[in-house]
C-alpha positions in Angstrom: 139.4 -105.3 -10.5 140.4 -108.2 -12.8 137.5 -110.0 -14.4 135.4 -107.0 -13.6 134.1 -108.5 -10.3 132.9 -106.0 -7.7 134.3 -106.6 -4.2 130.9 -107.4 -2.8 130.6 -110.3 -5.3 134.0 -111.8 -4.5 133.4 -115.1 -2.6 134.6 -114.7 1.0 133.7 -115.2 4.6 134.0 -112.7 7.5 133.7 -113.3 11.2 134.0 -110.2 13.4 136.0 -111.6 16.3 136.4 -109.7 19.6 136.0 -105.9 19.6 139.2 -104.2 18.5 141.0 -107.5 17.9 143.3 -107.8 14.9 142.0 -109.1 11.6 143.5 -112.2 10.1 143.4 -112.2 6.3 143.4 -116.0 5.6 144.6 -116.9 2.1 144.4 -120.5 1.0 146.8 -122.5 -1.1 146.1 -124.0 -4.5 143.0 -126.2 -4.5 141.8 -124.8 -1.1 139.0 -122.4 -0.2 138.0 -119.8 2.3 136.3 -122.3 4.7 139.3 -124.6 4.8 141.9 -122.0 5.6 139.7 -120.1 8.1 140.2 -123.1 10.5 143.8 -122.2 11.0 142.9 -118.7 12.3 141.6 -120.1 15.7 145.0 -121.8 16.3 146.8 -118.5 15.7 144.5 -116.1 17.5 141.1 -117.2 18.8 140.0 -113.6 19.4 140.8 -112.3 16.0 138.4 -111.3 13.2 138.6 -113.6 10.2 138.5 -112.3 6.6 139.0 -115.1 4.1 138.4 -114.5 0.4 138.6 -117.1 -2.3 141.2 -117.1 -5.1 139.5 -116.4 -8.4 141.8 -118.1 -10.8 141.0 -121.6 -11.9 143.6 -124.2 -12.8 142.3 -127.6 -13.7 139.3 -126.9 -11.5 141.4 -125.8 -8.5 141.2 -122.3 -6.9 144.3 -120.2 -7.2 145.3 -116.6 -6.6 147.1 -116.0 -9.9 148.1 -117.7 -13.1 151.4 -119.6 -13.5 153.2 -120.6 -16.7 154.4 -123.9 -15.2 155.3 -125.3 -11.8 157.2 -122.6 -9.9 157.1 -120.2 -12.8 154.6 -117.4 -12.2 152.9 -115.1 -14.6 154.2 -112.0 -12.7 152.0 -109.6 -14.6 149.0 -111.5 -13.4 150.5 -111.7 -9.9 150.7 -107.9 -9.7 147.2 -107.5 -11.2 145.7 -109.9 -8.6 147.6 -108.2 -5.8 146.1 -104.9 -6.9 142.7 -106.6 -6.7 143.3 -108.0 -3.2 144.4 -104.5 -2.0 141.2 -103.0 -3.4 139.2 -105.8 -1.7 140.9 -105.1 1.7 140.1 -101.4 1.4 136.5 -102.2 0.6 136.3 -104.7 3.5 137.8 -102.2 6.0 135.1 -99.7 5.1 132.2 -102.2 4.8 132.9 -103.8 8.2 133.9 -100.6 9.9 137.3 -102.0 10.9 138.7 -98.6 11.6 142.4 -98.9 12.5 142.3 -102.6 13.5 145.5 -104.1 12.1 145.2 -106.6 9.3 147.7 -109.5 9.2 147.8 -111.7 6.1 148.2 -115.4 6.8 148.8 -117.3 3.6 149.8 -120.9 2.7 151.8 -121.6 -0.5 149.9 -119.8 -3.3 148.1 -117.8 -0.7 151.4 -116.9 0.9 152.7 -115.7 -2.4 149.7 -113.4 -3.1 150.0 -112.0 0.4 153.7 -111.3 -0.1 153.0 -109.7 -3.5 150.3 -107.5 -2.0 152.5 -106.5 0.9 155.3 -105.5 -1.6 153.1 -103.5 -3.9 150.6 -102.1 -1.4 152.5 -101.8 2.0 150.2 -99.2 3.4 147.2 -101.5 2.9 148.9 -104.8 4.0 152.0 -104.2 6.1 152.0 -107.5 8.0 152.3 -111.1 6.6 152.8 -114.6 7.9 153.9 -116.7 4.9 153.7 -120.5 5.3 155.7 -122.2 2.5 155.9 -119.0 0.4 158.6 -117.8 -2.0 159.5 -114.6 -4.0 156.3 -113.9 -5.9 157.6 -111.2 -8.3 161.1 -112.4 -9.2 162.6 -111.8 -12.6 160.3 -108.9 -13.6 162.1 -105.7 -13.8 159.0 -103.6 -14.4 157.4 -104.8 -11.2 160.7 -104.6 -9.3 160.6 -100.9 -10.1 157.1 -100.7 -8.4 158.5 -102.5 -5.4 161.6 -100.3 -5.2 159.4 -97.2 -5.1 157.5 -98.5 -2.1 158.4 -97.8 1.5 158.5 -101.0 3.5 159.8 -99.5 6.7 156.5 -100.1 8.5 156.2 -103.7 7.2 156.8 -106.9 9.1 157.0 -110.3 7.5 157.4 -113.8 9.0 158.7 -116.4 6.5 158.1 -120.1 7.5 159.7 -122.6 5.2 161.0 -126.2 4.9 164.7 -126.5 4.0 164.0 -129.1 1.3 160.8 -127.7 -0.2 160.9 -128.2 -4.0 157.8 -125.9 -4.4 159.4 -123.0 -2.5 163.1 -123.3 -3.2 165.4 -122.0 -0.4 167.2 -119.7 -2.8 164.0 -117.9 -3.7 163.1 -117.5 0.0 166.5 -116.1 0.8 166.4 -113.7 -2.1 163.0 -112.5 -0.9 164.2 -112.0 2.7 167.2 -110.0 1.5 165.0 -107.8 -0.8 162.5 -107.2 1.9 165.2 -106.1 4.4 166.9 -103.9 1.8 163.5 -102.1 1.3 163.3 -101.6 5.1 160.9 -104.3 6.2 161.4 -106.2 9.5 161.9 -109.8 8.5 162.0 -113.0 10.5 162.7 -116.2 8.6 162.3 -119.6 10.3 163.6 -122.8 8.5 162.7 -126.3 9.6 163.5 -129.7 8.3 161.2 -131.1 5.6 159.3 -129.7 2.7 156.0 -128.0 1.7 153.3 -127.7 4.4 152.4 -126.2 7.7 153.8 -128.0 10.8 153.1 -127.6 14.5 156.4 -125.8 14.9 155.4 -123.4 12.1 152.1 -122.6 13.9 154.0 -122.1 17.2 156.4 -119.7 15.6 153.5 -117.8 14.1 151.7 -117.6 17.5 154.9 -116.3 19.1 155.4 -113.7 16.3 151.8 -112.4 16.6 152.3 -112.1 20.4 
């Protein structure tokens, strides 16, 4: 794993939920943490198990999931590396908590949505389901990583994209490019657009609950 951190030493929280219920992988945005994002899980599925790791990249003292070169410009090599780490963490957690074949659904906001999407693209067998609040294309403009994505089978993947039409931090063009690419790779994609910008609204949460149902 990046930074040579064993999975067991990665800061995270786990709550088992009801027997055989789905597992919600809760992924915070920039400056958030595992405790903060875990609160959203109960609104989505109060029976679910919660697995919430903490992003291990620091930017001006804020937790993030991967490095960026500037606002909206990602270090795509680091995105892919951190996605590999998250996939390894999920494999470890599934074995450690005896999750068996319980489905894992990633629920990410902003930077957390982007690492969820990157992990789903690069490791679809590990993470085939994603709810992305205010996310965008996490691996755009990197031909080497595009080749990895193209080699993956996304026919068993399902993604819900929830975005504001005027979000400057997740531009609509990037969201639409992501949705098209996912569909071309075989994923089932539902994209919901609402008025406004970056954030999670009540309508977003209601759409996520309906999608999970």
